[in-house]
N, C-alpha and C positions, 0 to 999 in steps of 0.2 A: 328609500328619501321622502320626505317631503318636503318638497321647494317651491317658496314664496318667492315670488320675481315682482318687482315694480308694482305689487295692489296695489289701486287706488280708485275708493271711491267717494262720490261725491252727492247732496244729498242742495238743491237746488244751488246756491252758493257759496256753501257751506262742502268745504273736504276734509269728508269725517278721517279715512286713512287715504295719505300722500303718500306713495313711492316708496312701498311696503316692503323689505326684503327680507328674509331672510329662511334656516335649513333647519329642520325638525330630521333628526339623521336619527337612525338606526339604531336599536339599545339606548336610547337614551331619552330623562325627564329630562324638558323643556319647558320654564318656567316665563309666561306669558303677563307682567308687569306693565303698570300704568294706572295713572290715577282716573278715576272717574270721566267719560267721556273723551277717555284716548285714544280709540279707536279698536281695545282688541274685540269685543263683542263682533263688532260690525267687520272685524279681519277673521276672524273666527267663523261668519255665514259664510263668507265668499270663499273661505279653504274650503266647506260644505257644501258647496251652489245653492246654497238657500237664499244667498244675495249675488245679481248679479257684478258683476266689474265693471268701472269706468275703464279701465287701463291694466295693465302689466298681465300675471300668467301661475297658475297653482300649478305643479308639476309634481309624478308622482312617481319612480322606478325611472326617473330621466326623463319623462316623458308628460306630455298635458294630460293631466287630472282628465279621470272619464267619472261621466254617472256611475258605471259599474263600481270601479275604483271607490267613491263616493260613498256609495250601499257596504259598502265591508267595511270600513271606516268605523269605532265608534263614535258617536256624537253624543254630550250634553248638552244643551242650550242653556242661556243665560236665561229663557222663559221655561218656569216646565210644561211639556209637554204629556202627560200621563191625564188618564179620564178618571174624575177620578169616585166615579159612583159605579167601575170596578171591582172586581174582587184584584188582590196584586195576581196572585199567580198566573187565574186566565191569563190579564194583557199584557206578563209579558210573555206567555207564551204564545200570543198573541202577534207581538211585535216582534217576536224570536222566527214566529214563520216567514215573516213580509222583508224577511233578511235569508227567506230559503230555509233555512232548519229546517229537519220532517219535524213532524208533532212530541217524538219518544222521544229527539234529541233538545228539543226544546224542552223539553217539560223536563227530565233529568239539569239541564243547563241550569236553568230559573231556580229551584229548587236547593242546587249546592250552590248557588252564590247567595239565594237568600239566607241560606243556614250559617253562611259565611260573616255576613253583615248583622247575624241576629234578631233576622227575621222569619225565620222557618216556620214559627207557630203566631203569626200574622199573615200566610200565606194567602186564605180563606176570606180577609177581612177587604171588605172595599177602602179603595184607596185612601178617602174622604177623613175614614176615620184615624190614621192614624195619625201621630203628630208630624208637624213641618219637616227637623228632622229626620222623620225616619220615614217620610216620602220620599226626600232625598233618599237616602239611600233606596229610596227602589228606580227611582231617576239613573239609577249609578248604575247598576242590576242591571238596567236596560240599555243602556251603552256599552257593556261588556258581555252578554253571554251569550252573544254568536260569536268568538274568538276573533275580534277584529283587528284588520292587519294595521289601521293605527289607531291612534286613540288623541280625537279632540275633546275638551273638556272643558265648557266656563264654566269659570267655579264650582270645582267640584265639592271643595271641601267646606264649600256656608253652610252653617247651621246645623255640623255637623260633631256630635258629643266629643270628650279624645279618643273615646275606643273606637270608636267610627271610624274617626281623623288616624285609628292605626292602623285600621284594618282597612283601610282606601290607601293607605300610603304604602305597604305590602303588596296589595290587590299592580299599582300602577312599578312599583320597584319589580316584581315579578313578570308581569306583562314585557316592561324595557328587558328585560333582563333574555329574551322571551326573542330581539330583535325588533319587539313594537317601538316606533316613535312612537314618543309620548306629548303634547302637547297641552298644558293649560293652565289658564290666567285662576292669579289669588291676591286679595288685597292683604293676606297674611303671610307677609315677609319672610317672618322669623321661618317659618313653614316652607317656603320656597327657598329657601339659603340652604336650610337642613335636607332637604332631599333633590334637589335641581343638581343635572350636569351642566346646565347647558342654562344661561337666564338670554331674555329681550325686555328688553324695556324702552317703553312707549308711550310719547309726548306728544300731544297736539296730533297727535295721526300720525307720526313720523318716527319712524328707531334709533334711540338717540343714545343704546348705547346695547352690544351684544357679546357674550362672554362669558365664561364662569367664573364661581367668585371671586376665585385669587386675581383671575386677569382683570375683575371691574373692582377689586381693591385698590389694584394696584394704580388704578389711576385716581384713586383719591387721595388728599394730601399729604404729607407723612407729617404721623405727631409723636409726640415720646409725653410718655409720663414719668416725671420730677416729685421723687419725694428724700426729702433731704432732711437733717436734724437740726435745722434751722427754717422762717421764714423764706417762701425763696419771689414776694415783691421784685427781690431785685433784676427777674429773669425780664421783666416787662423794659428794661434799660436796655440788651442783648441787642445787637444788629442782626441783623439774617432768622427773625423767629417772630412770629408771631404769635403773644399770651392767649389764647384761648381762654382759660381758666386754671387762675391760682383761689387754692384754699391754706390759708399758714404755708407749709410744708411740702404742700401737695401745691403741683402745676401742671396745665397740661398744653404741652408747647408743639404749636403748626410748624416746621423748617419750611419758610419760605426761598432762600442763600442754598445751596449746595455745603454742603461739609460748613451747615452753621451748628447742628446737633453736637460735631468735636468741641465747639465753643463750647458751646451750654454743659457740658461734658468736664470740659479745664475749669471756668466759672466754678460749674456745683464742688468739685472736687478740694481747688481753692477755700471754699468758704466753712469747711466740714465738710462731716461723712453725707457722701452720696446713700440712703437708702434703697434708694430703686433709680432706674433711668431704662424702662423699658418702649418698645415699638407701639403704637397703639394701632389695630389692624378696626379699619372702622366698619360699622357694620354694613349689612346691605340697604338699611332702610337711610343710614347717612345718605352712601353710595345716590341710591333714588333720589334723593331728593338734590342733591347735585347736579345727578346729570339731567333731570326731569325740567331743570331750571334755566337751563343754557337757553 
């Protein structure tokens, strides 16, 4: 397990990461979300030893992480670091050998991953000849081919087409199923919600929420969709609820007082036929906006 405990990083008078703590557990996909400048990239760089730590600690397998541990992690930085004029396969083999792989094993792993990401026919081309999306795929392969013990990926889905997104999602699931802790950041909240077992939400350098999607939704407001056979404007006068939206016979109401939903249901039934009275689960994007604004 990868543990981040109280990480803090300052740049002059600015605290970019402020006492950040969370866990990346074995066999789980952990999504790291937050707006621009929230501190995600800075946190990941500290985890990987790329950036110094002002306070706190990164732990691996119950002890302080070492440079040897970090060499075995798969890391995809926000700023891509491959060589544009070098041929794709050659530099992947080179990078794998830096990780301690033998030449033959490195070449086999690189070819296998390039095939999986649809790049086998581009292996001998220079990186700069590839589209930005394909360059992104090569960067992903570079993070994966040495059999990492943990994955720390900064925006791995950025710039990928739907086919490559699916391939990447499958690869991450396979690594998680093999017991690898996986941490990745993304602005694509629908994708994070679909893939992740656990989410960490960062705002202004601090962790504002941690949990799985259902746990985070439980923190959101309790809302109901009400559909009648008549106008629903009268809901504005019901105590204990806040009307979020009204459109003729359809309304979205937020329960403010305990039990107020039963009052709404009784009143609605007394006025005619109730076509729908359904709890509305907030989307992850709504939860994110709410907790990030606190």
